[in-house]
BALOBA-1460 file (C-alpha; in Angstrom, 3 decimals):
// residues 224
<rec num="1" residu="m" x="-33.387" y="48.160" z="-64.390"/>
<rec num="2" residu="a" x="-33.358" y="44.437" z="-62.228"/>
<rec num="3" residu="k" x="-35.100" y="43.172" z="-59.850"/>
<rec num="4" residu="l" x="-33.168" y="41.318" z="-56.825"/>
<rec num="5" residu="n" x="-33.390" y="37.729" z="-56.865"/>
<rec num="6" residu="v" x="-35.329" y="37.273" z="-53.197"/>
<rec num="7" residu="n" x="-38.365" y="36.241" z="-51.702"/>
<rec num="8" residu="p" x="-41.834" y="37.878" z="-52.658"/>
<rec num="9" residu="t" x="-42.610" y="38.109" z="-49.196"/>
<rec num="10" residu="r" x="-43.879" y="40.881" z="-46.807"/>
<rec num="11" residu="m" x="-41.389" y="40.777" z="-44.595"/>
<rec num="12" residu="e" x="-38.836" y="40.951" z="-47.551"/>
<rec num="13" residu="m" x="-40.722" y="43.798" z="-48.804"/>
<rec num="14" residu="t" x="-40.102" y="45.733" z="-45.426"/>
<rec num="15" residu="r" x="-36.710" y="45.088" z="-45.760"/>
<rec num="16" residu="l" x="-36.566" y="46.451" z="-49.176"/>
<rec num="17" residu="k" x="-37.975" y="49.572" z="-48.256"/>
<rec num="18" residu="r" x="-35.948" y="50.038" z="-45.061"/>
<rec num="19" residu="q" x="-32.908" y="49.658" z="-47.647"/>
<rec num="20" residu="l" x="-34.668" y="51.931" z="-50.682"/>
<rec num="21" residu="k" x="-35.222" y="54.797" z="-48.172"/>
<rec num="22" residu="t" x="-31.426" y="54.224" z="-46.369"/>
<rec num="23" residu="a" x="-29.999" y="54.103" z="-50.284"/>
<rec num="24" residu="t" x="-32.088" y="56.967" z="-50.733"/>
<rec num="25" residu="r" x="-31.277" y="59.099" z="-47.810"/>
<rec num="26" residu="g" x="-27.365" y="58.252" z="-48.720"/>
<rec num="27" residu="h" x="-27.940" y="59.848" z="-52.028"/>
<rec num="28" residu="k" x="-28.903" y="62.659" z="-51.206"/>
<rec num="29" residu="l" x="-25.574" y="62.901" z="-49.084"/>
<rec num="30" residu="l" x="-23.341" y="62.169" z="-51.318"/>
<rec num="31" residu="k" x="-24.974" y="64.542" z="-53.886"/>
<rec num="32" residu="d" x="-24.919" y="67.372" z="-51.611"/>
<rec num="33" residu="k" x="-21.146" y="65.942" z="-50.861"/>
<rec num="34" residu="l" x="-20.371" y="65.926" z="-54.618"/>
<rec num="35" residu="d" x="-21.711" y="69.774" z="-55.011"/>
<rec num="36" residu="e" x="-19.702" y="70.955" z="-52.170"/>
<rec num="37" residu="l" x="-16.470" y="69.177" z="-53.677"/>
<rec num="38" residu="m" x="-17.274" y="70.862" z="-56.896"/>
<rec num="39" residu="k" x="-17.462" y="74.468" z="-55.546"/>
<rec num="40" residu="q" x="-14.154" y="73.434" z="-53.632"/>
<rec num="41" residu="f" x="-12.362" y="72.038" z="-56.589"/>
<rec num="42" residu="l" x="-13.126" y="75.052" z="-58.808"/>
<rec num="43" residu="e" x="-12.449" y="77.670" z="-56.188"/>
<rec num="44" residu="i" x="-9.200" y="75.868" z="-55.795"/>
<rec num="45" residu="v" x="-8.603" y="75.545" z="-59.661"/>
<rec num="46" residu="r" x="-8.656" y="79.323" z="-59.674"/>
<rec num="47" residu="e" x="-6.142" y="79.855" z="-57.160"/>
<rec num="48" residu="n" x="-3.875" y="77.352" z="-58.913"/>
<rec num="49" residu="k" x="-4.360" y="79.878" z="-62.362"/>
<rec num="50" residu="r" x="-3.110" y="82.787" z="-60.145"/>
<rec num="51" residu="l" x="-0.509" y="81.354" z="-58.655"/>
<rec num="52" residu="r" x="1.023" y="79.645" z="-61.564"/>
<rec num="53" residu="e" x="0.919" y="83.345" z="-63.418"/>
<rec num="54" residu="q" x="2.537" y="84.681" z="-60.555"/>
<rec num="55" residu="a" x="5.082" y="82.198" z="-60.492"/>
<rec num="56" residu="e" x="5.754" y="81.902" z="-63.552"/>
<rec num="57" residu="a" x="6.014" y="86.251" z="-64.266"/>
<rec num="58" residu="a" x="8.362" y="86.322" z="-61.382"/>
<rec num="59" residu="l" x="10.366" y="82.851" z="-63.401"/>
<rec num="60" residu="e" x="10.410" y="84.636" z="-66.521"/>
<rec num="61" residu="s" x="11.710" y="87.799" z="-64.888"/>
<rec num="62" residu="a" x="14.500" y="86.098" z="-63.266"/>
<rec num="63" residu="y" x="15.387" y="83.994" z="-65.798"/>
<rec num="64" residu="q" x="15.321" y="87.227" z="-68.334"/>
<rec num="65" residu="n" x="18.263" y="89.030" z="-66.057"/>
<rec num="66" residu="f" x="20.212" y="85.668" z="-65.540"/>
<rec num="67" residu="i" x="20.613" y="85.350" z="-68.967"/>
<rec num="68" residu="i" x="21.559" y="88.865" z="-69.241"/>
<rec num="69" residu="a" x="24.127" y="88.245" z="-66.026"/>
<rec num="70" residu="r" x="25.434" y="85.144" z="-67.768"/>
<rec num="71" residu="a" x="26.359" y="87.546" z="-71.072"/>
<rec num="72" residu="v" x="28.400" y="90.021" z="-69.205"/>
<rec num="73" residu="m" x="29.792" y="88.671" z="-66.774"/>
<rec num="74" residu="s" x="32.549" y="85.550" z="-67.334"/>
<rec num="75" residu="e" x="31.470" y="81.779" z="-66.110"/>
<rec num="76" residu="s" x="34.041" y="81.437" z="-63.571"/>
<rec num="77" residu="t" x="32.688" y="84.891" z="-61.786"/>
<rec num="78" residu="l" x="28.916" y="83.736" z="-61.717"/>
<rec num="79" residu="a" x="29.949" y="80.108" z="-60.824"/>
<rec num="80" residu="e" x="31.745" y="81.213" z="-57.958"/>
<rec num="81" residu="a" x="29.056" y="84.231" z="-57.057"/>
<rec num="82" residu="l" x="26.309" y="81.478" z="-56.431"/>
<rec num="83" residu="m" x="28.524" y="78.852" z="-55.033"/>
<rec num="84" residu="i" x="26.958" y="78.787" z="-51.628"/>
<rec num="85" residu="p" x="23.709" y="79.713" z="-51.216"/>
<rec num="86" residu="q" x="22.036" y="82.265" z="-48.979"/>
<rec num="87" residu="q" x="19.021" y="81.572" z="-48.416"/>
<rec num="88" residu="s" x="17.076" y="78.380" z="-47.921"/>
<rec num="89" residu="v" x="13.451" y="77.039" z="-47.078"/>
<rec num="90" residu="a" x="12.606" y="75.019" z="-44.430"/>
<rec num="91" residu="v" x="9.158" y="73.441" z="-45.317"/>
<rec num="92" residu="k" x="6.351" y="71.630" z="-42.747"/>
<rec num="93" residu="v" x="3.585" y="69.297" z="-43.713"/>
<rec num="94" residu="k" x="0.387" y="69.591" z="-42.188"/>
<rec num="95" residu="n" x="-2.923" y="68.311" z="-43.179"/>
<rec num="96" residu="r" x="-6.492" y="69.911" z="-43.427"/>
<rec num="97" residu="n" x="-9.365" y="68.350" z="-43.971"/>
<rec num="98" residu="i" x="-11.665" y="69.228" z="-46.925"/>
<rec num="99" residu="m" x="-15.346" y="67.213" z="-46.998"/>
<rec num="100" residu="s" x="-13.252" y="64.328" z="-45.474"/>
<rec num="101" residu="v" x="-10.736" y="64.574" z="-48.034"/>
<rec num="102" residu="n" x="-7.055" y="65.198" z="-46.108"/>
<rec num="103" residu="v" x="-4.822" y="67.604" z="-47.958"/>
<rec num="104" residu="p" x="-1.561" y="68.925" z="-47.212"/>
<rec num="105" residu="v" x="-0.440" y="72.473" z="-45.813"/>
<rec num="106" residu="f" x="2.624" y="73.270" z="-46.798"/>
<rec num="107" residu="d" x="4.131" y="75.694" z="-43.481"/>
<rec num="108" residu="f" x="7.458" y="76.972" z="-44.524"/>
<rec num="109" residu="q" x="9.858" y="79.979" z="-44.114"/>
<rec num="110" residu="k" x="12.601" y="81.472" z="-45.132"/>
<rec num="111" residu="e" x="15.702" y="81.226" z="-43.168"/>
<rec num="112" residu="e" x="18.181" y="83.749" z="-44.612"/>
<rec num="113" residu="g" x="22.205" y="83.567" z="-43.248"/>
<rec num="114" residu="s" x="23.184" y="87.275" z="-43.261"/>
<rec num="115" residu="g" x="19.983" y="88.933" z="-43.642"/>
<rec num="116" residu="d" x="19.863" y="89.452" z="-47.589"/>
<rec num="117" residu="i" x="19.472" y="86.826" z="-50.370"/>
<rec num="118" residu="y" x="22.896" y="87.759" z="-52.172"/>
<rec num="119" residu="p" x="25.304" y="84.976" z="-51.755"/>
<rec num="120" residu="y" x="28.000" y="86.931" z="-53.272"/>
<rec num="121" residu="g" x="29.510" y="90.679" z="-52.518"/>
<rec num="122" residu="t" x="28.467" y="93.171" z="-55.224"/>
<rec num="123" residu="a" x="31.809" y="94.511" z="-56.960"/>
<rec num="124" residu="f" x="32.567" y="92.294" z="-59.447"/>
<rec num="125" residu="t" x="28.587" y="91.152" z="-60.642"/>
<rec num="126" residu="s" x="26.402" y="93.188" z="-62.628"/>
<rec num="127" residu="g" x="22.902" y="94.964" z="-61.329"/>
<rec num="128" residu="e" x="21.109" y="91.517" z="-63.606"/>
<rec num="129" residu="l" x="22.379" y="89.087" z="-61.352"/>
<rec num="130" residu="d" x="20.925" y="91.370" z="-58.126"/>
<rec num="131" residu="s" x="17.298" y="91.349" z="-60.580"/>
<rec num="132" residu="a" x="17.523" y="87.427" z="-61.013"/>
<rec num="133" residu="m" x="18.181" y="86.771" z="-57.511"/>
<rec num="134" residu="n" x="15.149" y="88.980" z="-56.497"/>
<rec num="135" residu="s" x="12.985" y="87.259" z="-58.893"/>
<rec num="136" residu="f" x="13.688" y="83.698" z="-57.753"/>
<rec num="137" residu="s" x="13.420" y="84.509" z="-53.866"/>
<rec num="138" residu="d" x="9.683" y="86.358" z="-55.336"/>
<rec num="139" residu="a" x="9.233" y="82.910" z="-56.662"/>
<rec num="140" residu="m" x="9.793" y="81.068" z="-53.870"/>
<rec num="141" residu="e" x="6.367" y="81.727" z="-52.104"/>
<rec num="142" residu="p" x="3.799" y="80.956" z="-55.343"/>
<rec num="143" residu="l" x="5.728" y="78.038" z="-56.354"/>
<rec num="144" residu="l" x="5.058" y="76.630" z="-52.703"/>
<rec num="145" residu="r" x="1.630" y="77.954" z="-52.870"/>
<rec num="146" residu="l" x="1.289" y="76.047" z="-56.227"/>
<rec num="147" residu="a" x="2.479" y="72.879" z="-55.011"/>
<rec num="148" residu="e" x="0.540" y="72.660" z="-52.373"/>
<rec num="149" residu="s" x="-2.630" y="73.826" z="-54.239"/>
<rec num="150" residu="e" x="-1.544" y="71.016" z="-56.720"/>
<rec num="151" residu="k" x="-1.946" y="68.292" z="-54.737"/>
<rec num="152" residu="t" x="-5.082" y="69.635" z="-53.293"/>
<rec num="153" residu="a" x="-6.485" y="69.610" z="-57.066"/>
<rec num="154" residu="q" x="-5.231" y="66.158" z="-57.316"/>
<rec num="155" residu="l" x="-6.723" y="64.742" z="-54.265"/>
<rec num="156" residu="l" x="-9.891" y="66.517" z="-54.592"/>
<rec num="157" residu="a" x="-10.605" y="65.253" z="-58.032"/>
<rec num="158" residu="q" x="-10.449" y="61.797" z="-57.261"/>
<rec num="159" residu="e" x="-12.783" y="62.062" z="-54.539"/>
<rec num="160" residu="i" x="-14.993" y="63.684" z="-56.630"/>
<rec num="161" residu="e" x="-14.375" y="60.526" z="-59.189"/>
<rec num="162" residu="r" x="-14.520" y="58.339" z="-56.177"/>
<rec num="163" residu="t" x="-18.057" y="60.129" z="-55.212"/>
<rec num="164" residu="r" x="-19.659" y="60.635" z="-58.616"/>
<rec num="165" residu="r" x="-19.282" y="56.908" z="-59.336"/>
<rec num="166" residu="r" x="-20.867" y="56.459" z="-55.856"/>
<rec num="167" residu="v" x="-23.853" y="58.391" z="-57.012"/>
<rec num="168" residu="n" x="-24.334" y="57.325" z="-60.332"/>
<rec num="169" residu="a" x="-24.092" y="53.375" z="-58.635"/>
<rec num="170" residu="l" x="-26.987" y="54.515" z="-56.385"/>
<rec num="171" residu="e" x="-29.016" y="56.865" z="-58.798"/>
<rec num="172" residu="n" x="-28.587" y="54.013" z="-62.006"/>
<rec num="173" residu="v" x="-27.900" y="50.578" z="-60.196"/>
<rec num="174" residu="m" x="-29.207" y="50.142" z="-56.449"/>
<rec num="175" residu="i" x="-31.873" y="52.576" z="-55.838"/>
<rec num="176" residu="p" x="-34.053" y="51.317" z="-59.195"/>
<rec num="177" residu="n" x="-33.605" y="47.647" z="-58.670"/>
<rec num="178" residu="y" x="-34.901" y="48.418" z="-55.074"/>
<rec num="179" residu="q" x="-37.837" y="49.835" z="-56.362"/>
<rec num="180" residu="e" x="-38.310" y="47.567" z="-59.196"/>
<rec num="181" residu="t" x="-38.423" y="44.572" z="-56.623"/>
<rec num="182" residu="i" x="-40.485" y="46.106" z="-54.839"/>
<rec num="183" residu="k" x="-43.074" y="46.593" z="-57.295"/>
<rec num="184" residu="f" x="-42.904" y="43.041" z="-58.223"/>
<rec num="185" residu="i" x="-43.297" y="42.135" z="-54.735"/>
<rec num="186" residu="a" x="-46.329" y="44.012" z="-54.370"/>
<rec num="187" residu="m" x="-48.006" y="42.900" z="-57.736"/>
<rec num="188" residu="k" x="-46.773" y="39.377" z="-56.698"/>
<rec num="189" residu="l" x="-48.570" y="40.082" z="-52.921"/>
<rec num="190" residu="e" x="-51.660" y="41.285" z="-54.868"/>
<rec num="191" residu="e" x="-51.768" y="38.692" z="-56.983"/>
<rec num="192" residu="n" x="-51.727" y="35.605" z="-54.193"/>
<rec num="193" residu="e" x="-54.276" y="37.858" z="-51.917"/>
<rec num="194" residu="r" x="-56.553" y="37.709" z="-54.873"/>
<rec num="195" residu="a" x="-55.485" y="33.743" z="-55.632"/>
<rec num="196" residu="s" x="-56.479" y="33.829" z="-51.650"/>
<rec num="197" residu="t" x="-59.779" y="35.053" z="-52.028"/>
<rec num="198" residu="t" x="-60.706" y="32.961" z="-55.185"/>
<rec num="199" residu="r" x="-60.089" y="30.120" z="-53.488"/>
<rec num="200" residu="l" x="-61.644" y="31.200" z="-50.173"/>
<rec num="201" residu="m" x="-64.623" y="32.300" z="-51.782"/>
<rec num="202" residu="k" x="-64.693" y="28.410" z="-53.721"/>
<rec num="203" residu="v" x="-64.765" y="26.928" z="-50.239"/>
<rec num="204" residu="k" x="-67.158" y="28.940" z="-49.035"/>
<rec num="205" residu="d" x="-69.903" y="28.213" z="-51.844"/>
<rec num="206" residu="m" x="-69.150" y="24.437" z="-51.565"/>
<rec num="207" residu="v" x="-69.217" y="24.843" z="-48.047"/>
<rec num="208" residu="l" x="-72.983" y="26.781" z="-48.047"/>
<rec num="209" residu="k" x="-73.521" y="24.056" z="-50.744"/>
<rec num="210" residu="k" x="-72.899" y="21.268" z="-48.596"/>
<rec num="211" residu="t" x="-74.399" y="22.667" z="-45.942"/>
<rec num="212" residu="i" x="-77.957" y="23.336" z="-47.750"/>
<rec num="213" residu="e" x="-77.570" y="19.532" z="-49.168"/>
<rec num="214" residu="e" x="-77.689" y="18.307" z="-46.084"/>
<rec num="215" residu="k" x="-80.099" y="20.489" z="-44.592"/>
<rec num="216" residu="r" x="-82.239" y="19.403" z="-47.265"/>
<rec num="217" residu="k" x="-81.827" y="15.988" z="-47.008"/>
<rec num="218" residu="q" x="-82.913" y="16.496" z="-42.858"/>
<rec num="219" residu="d" x="-86.020" y="17.862" z="-44.271"/>
<rec num="220" residu="e" x="-86.948" y="15.023" z="-46.758"/>
<rec num="221" residu="a" x="-85.829" y="12.628" z="-43.836"/>
<rec num="222" residu="a" x="-88.312" y="13.977" z="-41.393"/>
<rec num="223" residu="h" x="-91.287" y="13.866" z="-43.453"/>
<rec num="224" residu="a" x="-90.840" y="10.214" z="-44.586"/>
């Protein structure tokens, strides 16, 4: 703790007390915000884990089936079958606010050319390729949701770090400094008040002594 470099006056102490009250209120609000941010962050992390597991399971199945398809189909036939994609995804990015943090929301829609996901005929392709295409299609939504979730978690983590620094600055620096300075000014004012009281008492004693001396001289003059 370190006291601020201010003049030890009552006006300054009143100003510091107002600032201490504001800092204390701000500290409470930031602590509440930090708690809510942590709660939201943990929920998103749990959702992130679920989406990752779902996407990884779909991709693992897709790659396994695709490897088998490559083994049973010629390279030229496989390349020809996958030459023209049948399905695409249109993505629009919007924002939503979580505790003053703007996070992305992916609004996406699958666009299919002819009602199914296969860009090839089934006469010269294997069933494993069909399974791989199905698995890739199933992985699309969790992958997009995962990207949205991870970006949200990243932005919240940054805001949590900023808020934590502010809370620590208020809690460990600003508020203790205000308290220490107010305490110093109060002690200084009390010291000045005691000194003023002592001076007043001395002046009072001097005035009283002078009054008594003058009265004594008047009495002596009256009896002379």
